[in-house]
C-alpha angles and dihedrals in degrees: 000000000000091000091051091052092052090048092052092050090050091053092049092051092048093050093047092051092053097042112121112258121238122238094271092050091048089056097230107187118238115240117239114234111236140170122222140201135190126244112257128206118231142083136285120239092231112164129192111220115201135174122245141173131217120250135174111227095195128043129182116212112211113210137179114264095208139006106281149136120265108240103167136020116195101179143062133203111284095019119145111233133185126223110275096023116141108249102172140007117213133191124207119236090241092058091044089053092051096042124199092294091058093063109073097168108084090204087067094049091116095043110132094018112121124189120205113213131200109256092205143005117267146088129311099244099170126029109195102163120035106140118098116224094037116134113226133188128232111284095021111152110244103176144325126243117205106209112238091209089064098051110136138174120233104217119197107215122187107235093241089062097044091106089068093054103058123149110283095026114142117233141166126239118210115199124206089259088061093248114142125216128185117239141168132224108250114166135015114210120222097226122096127204102244096207102040095031092224129142121221118231129177125235127187130197124231091233134061111258128185104213133152117254119259092026109156113231138165123248120200121203124183116235095190109119103187142332100257101086129121108252129189131171113270096246089063093069119076127187144186123258093268093051089234102113124049133187145164132216111240122195109223106178107012091265107046128065124194132194114251118189113223140189112224130208131182119000141177136186094292111023143038130208116228114208098178143061109028114240129198123241090246096052114118117223120191113241100170126035096022097112113106097008116143123240089273118026139170110239141176118214114227132180 
């Protein structure tokens, strides 16, 4: 009886050890639900926004032609003037000594009256003489006209971005009132800002603008080179904590995703340009559910 009991126990143990395991006991891994996208070919609207200040490259100094008294001033600081406009009226000391009663001949009524005209159109940027009755000598500076045709924008470009600001490059100038004006890069200056390591370049608009000097504006330059780049949505690209290594998770057989290191290029708020490696149009890149996946992972594609 005792031997039969031992024999029965032995059979039960043997059967239990060879019984097929259920799915939980077999340790079947659960598949992570993911969503995928394809790589598109195009370009990223990646714009470089830089600060700039207005400057007038050419100024006309208006001076007195002869010694005289200032009798009339027709301008104020900051006024816009056109070429040929009368800025000042002067009276010689001889005429002032005679007075109107001293000139009997009506044909000489304007004798000794000198009008000072604007040599060019622009803005009165300095206003040296504004008091009537003052006596001035020949060559005395009366005012300065900054020519509106020579208004330029001094753009401060970090040296690493200087390739995007070559002569002839189109750009957009945004003024503080949010108006946008098209401009073109004209001249790079040789001086560098030692602290900021920026190079100053000049940009000029295609239209005549009347703006005060030293006005701070924004200049926008496009960094997009061409339209044949590999583009993926930004959530597709993962990185390490130091933002030095980047990768994507590529699905290779509808149920397995592998880690593929990538080199990125331009980017904006929504998309990233992938420079290397080269993907096919049919390759599936995970956009949702890729965070935290191992180098090789079991996945399930969902819509």
